[in-house]
C-alpha positions as CSV (number, residue, x, y, z in Angstrom):
1,M,9.5,-86.5,2.6
2,K,7.5,-87.2,5.8
3,S,6.6,-90.7,4.5
4,E,10.3,-91.4,4.2
5,G,10.9,-90.2,7.8
6,L,12.6,-87.0,6.6
7,R,12.0,-83.5,7.8
8,C,10.2,-81.0,5.5
9,T,12.5,-78.1,6.2
10,S,11.8,-74.7,4.8
11,E,15.0,-75.0,2.7
12,R,13.9,-78.2,1.1
13,I,10.5,-76.7,0.3
14,D,12.1,-73.6,-1.1
15,V,14.3,-75.7,-3.5
16,L,11.4,-77.8,-4.6
17,Q,9.1,-74.8,-5.2
18,E,11.8,-73.0,-7.2
19,V,12.2,-76.0,-9.6
20,Y,8.4,-76.4,-9.9
21,R,7.6,-72.7,-10.3
22,S,10.3,-72.1,-12.9
23,G,9.2,-74.5,-15.6
24,A,12.8,-74.3,-16.9
25,H,15.8,-76.6,-16.8
26,L,17.8,-75.2,-13.9
27,D,21.1,-76.2,-12.6
28,A,22.0,-76.1,-8.9
29,D,23.8,-72.8,-9.1
30,E,20.8,-71.1,-10.8
31,I,18.5,-72.4,-8.1
32,Y,20.9,-71.2,-5.4
33,S,21.2,-67.7,-7.1
34,R,17.4,-67.4,-7.5
35,L,16.8,-68.3,-3.9
36,R,19.4,-65.9,-2.6
37,E,17.9,-63.1,-4.7
38,K,14.6,-63.8,-3.0
39,G,16.3,-63.4,0.4
40,T,16.4,-67.1,1.3
41,G,19.3,-67.8,3.7
42,I,20.3,-71.1,2.0
43,S,23.8,-72.4,1.4
44,R,25.0,-73.8,-1.9
45,A,25.7,-77.1,-0.2
46,T,22.1,-77.3,1.0
47,V,20.8,-76.8,-2.5
48,Y,23.0,-79.6,-3.8
49,H,22.0,-82.0,-1.0
50,T,18.4,-81.1,-1.4
51,L,18.4,-81.7,-5.1
52,D,20.0,-85.2,-4.5
53,L,17.2,-85.9,-2.0
54,L,14.4,-84.7,-4.3
55,F,15.8,-86.8,-7.1
56,R,15.9,-89.9,-4.8
57,L,12.3,-89.2,-3.9
58,N,11.4,-88.9,-7.6
59,L,10.2,-85.3,-7.2
60,V,12.8,-83.9,-9.7
61,S,14.6,-85.4,-12.6
62,R,18.3,-84.9,-13.5
63,I,19.1,-84.2,-17.1
64,D,22.3,-83.6,-19.1
65,L,21.9,-80.8,-21.6
66,G,25.5,-81.0,-22.7
67,H,26.6,-78.1,-20.5
68,H,29.0,-80.2,-18.4
69,H,26.7,-79.9,-15.4
70,T,23.4,-81.4,-14.3
71,H,20.1,-79.6,-14.8
72,Y,16.9,-80.4,-12.9
73,E,13.2,-80.3,-13.8
74,R,10.0,-81.1,-12.2
75,V,8.6,-84.7,-12.4
76,L,5.0,-84.5,-11.1
77,G,2.5,-83.4,-13.7
78,V,5.0,-83.8,-16.6
79,A,4.8,-86.5,-19.2
80,N,7.8,-88.5,-20.2
81,H,9.6,-86.6,-22.9
82,L,12.6,-86.0,-25.1
83,H,14.9,-83.0,-25.0
84,F,16.3,-81.9,-28.4
85,V,19.5,-80.0,-27.6
86,C,21.3,-78.0,-30.3
87,Q,25.0,-78.3,-29.8
88,R,25.7,-75.1,-31.7
89,C,23.3,-72.6,-30.0
90,G,22.1,-74.5,-26.9
91,K,18.4,-74.3,-27.7
92,V,16.4,-77.0,-25.9
93,S,13.1,-78.2,-27.3
94,E,10.8,-80.8,-25.8
95,A,8.5,-83.4,-27.3
96,A,6.4,-86.1,-25.8
97,S,5.6,-89.3,-27.8
98,S,3.3,-92.2,-26.9
99,Q,5.3,-94.3,-29.3
100,L,8.4,-93.6,-27.3
101,D,6.6,-94.5,-24.1
102,G,5.7,-97.9,-25.5
103,M,9.2,-98.5,-26.8
104,V,10.8,-97.7,-23.4
105,E,8.3,-99.8,-21.5
106,K,9.1,-102.8,-23.8
107,L,12.8,-102.2,-23.4
108,C,12.4,-102.1,-19.6
109,A,10.3,-105.3,-19.6
110,S,12.8,-107.1,-21.7
111,H,15.5,-106.2,-19.2
112,E,13.4,-107.1,-16.2
113,F,13.2,-103.5,-15.1
114,S,10.2,-101.6,-13.8
115,L,9.8,-98.2,-15.5
116,G,9.2,-95.2,-13.3
117,S,9.7,-92.2,-15.5
118,F,12.2,-91.2,-18.1
119,S,13.6,-88.1,-19.8
120,L,15.8,-88.5,-22.9
121,Q,18.2,-86.1,-24.5
122,V,18.9,-86.0,-28.2
123,F,21.9,-83.9,-29.4
124,G,22.2,-82.4,-32.8
125,E,21.9,-79.1,-34.6
126,C,19.0,-76.8,-35.5
127,L,18.0,-77.0,-39.1
128,D,17.3,-73.3,-39.3
129,R,21.0,-72.2,-39.4
130,E,20.3,-68.5,-39.5
131,A,18.2,-68.5,-36.3
132,C,20.7,-70.9,-34.7
133,D,23.6,-68.5,-35.5
134,I,21.6,-65.6,-34.0
135,R,20.9,-67.6,-30.8
136,A,24.6,-68.5,-30.6
137,G,25.5,-64.9,-30.9
138,K,27.5,-65.3,-34.1
139,E,27.8,-62.1,-36.1
140,D,28.6,-63.7,-39.4
141,A,25.9,-66.3,-40.2
142,G,27.6,-67.7,-43.2
């Protein structure tokens, strides 16, 4: 932030640390709630503005997990990867692939685009229907 001429406020650091410590895919409201539970005096608007800033600085990535709102995850120390999202139960699995890295790099080059990082989402359904139904909270897995 300092290299961009921006202040490193305690609120910005708190939001960044919450995303990096969690290891989960958090939305802005989850981050806000977690910080408030820890006694941080932060506003919801500050969380949203900070996440936008952290995204622009390439410190967090934005991902769509099909929940009609954006989730955020850490960027530093994380390989480019896929998110497999079950549309029935909401389970999210991740996978990295060196083949995928190569394909995306070639696509970027063919479109005269410089690749920074990427995160892709693949939507479908779990093959294990019984486990999926249990996660979805369905009584009758039939």
